[in-house]
Steps between C-alpha positions, in 0.01 A plus 500: 500500500529428129220549249488125442451425869212748510305287255612170651344612830193645327190435710135506394464831686792643299344399169170654612687814606663535156172429318306759701765770451517419128122543461505832688804633310359394161166668562674815622690500171177465301318768698777761488635421153484806276447743788737753650497300821654203316815695424518600865465134605786405269709775655415374850601149396841623377551693824405189695761295317766766570400508867519119528843489335626782722382322816646168384839655426504694827487850347406678821445854374297394194284270713442775756393752234261251338343411835419868558375575148307175446204588721483853360498367142221252569279766662574743216408244235174416679407870495599554135335186363204464733254481208682206336534325837130551571413353160712193568338448840152541352575222253570266792127490565347186656159600362638461149611142571153424642332644193347789697677780317267748329461489124334740260173380359453447129173625351343690213708803586800346323341533156369846591852605598643361175243690293561822698877478454474448124259789468754724678779372273292564187450862608871536600408579859776407742403284796646303788280232657603286798344156547554400861557132569603337831733778625345826616648801320398772746849541645656549155266761355461863608212745491201360316132588507266235633233397253295185558341443160445229243734522202361598161659629178319832538618552859858411404484751214372775727778433753796484259403767247748786492273764656394283794647601839553128571685403181851556637562178688395136516169325555484215753270204433433298814280193455387636165381838630662841481640567847738792450585744221779756453752276676873555471728199474871453583724518193732213413873567499578187297746598225402197287152632418435578130619844393164586344320461831374824647389604847183289497690182411766565763232564761333170409831315525579673831178377660536146359849477648348545845184288488314246286260744330449526125505845338352591161677786321343688208746714306359842410746558213486158329164371617665173606402278792751327728425266788769506772543261791783361712553230238564744213308710251287414195367712213124457465338498154137409566237514777488118500874474562481750786205316658686171480816649655301651787315175570823299493662748739214509748407133479806309379433195287528172689830343389492145364563226752861390525638163593718475814806469275406818308443688827835383638681588177342847492582554868868421437560650155289814519752783555758235582793741486347724768416196713848350461667830588278551803554143622878532455505825696294350782722190517817711511361719780381192687844336480665823617267529799459130578820491702354757741185301577437309822525133414439183700648157440399179677737204489507156658856436622633177657618531860875445536627335818849628577776397742323185615707344783700192414305182560160676477240479224158654425241223484185710462417667274741383234442821302336828595399783263453858620277742305647849511342817358736793438422854388712773345549709191433296190858528379615342830220251569501360145852362555392271787485126424547161670875511440579828677237481776603270783345395832727331749502373862819476704477180707858495625396517867193278485456161666277203419126538532197661336535876498332806345700777334363846403576619146594868515675759286830379645450157342440643150774607261375748235685588178512868606409717798241707312228237542252464784354172620119514502416154632656166596294182486525305721639741763661207683601141425520188716795265448579164653869450570641155575843350545628286219518131578 
């Protein structure tokens, strides 16, 4: 089956199949992009291509080895990248689509936090403050001392001052209240981070790579403030700027209304290269696998009367169409048409009169023997035979 014939015989179900796989593949790309698991997925894709080529070319030993190792590799990758896989599955959350996903509340604590952070920066006291948003951070942080208390500049100072037993670690703000202190965060292994970033900055980036939290970093040496989130990092120069950043992160500004044309244009052009590449990959895989699908074709074929005795004619009906449904692999069934599918009756031994004839597999000539007949309608025909006058 040629590539062209695949698209000529494209059904609505096939288009829906390609669209669904494209959406899934594109979102997998977005979710795993920039993670270690993404490189593993690319490697799996390359191995899959090699396996497909080997099976197509009949490389027995290579195909056999891949069939054994494939299941082991998939299980191994699930174990190694279970955290990234869990994150991706958590994002496919029906509660989020229904608007039931939890959000942090915005209140007076935002300004209090901004004032506390700038007081720490002015005194060159290092600090690491986590602002939890929709994703829970419990699975990413270790240790930590529970402390359910309202945030204040004085309490923040007492926690992060050098001689405090709780200063070595991060503070977690959950719904504007201090929930945990002395927390340890996972460090980022991203080589593209700024060279001047120390352990606190890398810990902030490491947590933001895994969830949607915001982390405020106060540098002990330079007295500088940096706000880190999954979207990037920003130097903070004033309490007002920090307050605004926190509010925008917790309660995003409502975007301006877009016209249907603007929405369509954004949907197509936003990250168009990634979308085009994903769609091309899905189409190629679909074409490669389409020939192995079960496929049904229904055709209406005229009944051919063969070997009619001399002096005899069919008076009723003058023409008879038979609807035949055949099934087979797509590469075989897609070649069936009205020209190579024939239905015939041998009337060489028939005499005059009105007679019924069953239509069976023996009466049907298929283009190849790899197809199965699913149904014949009608299963029998009635013909009136008369002598010519």
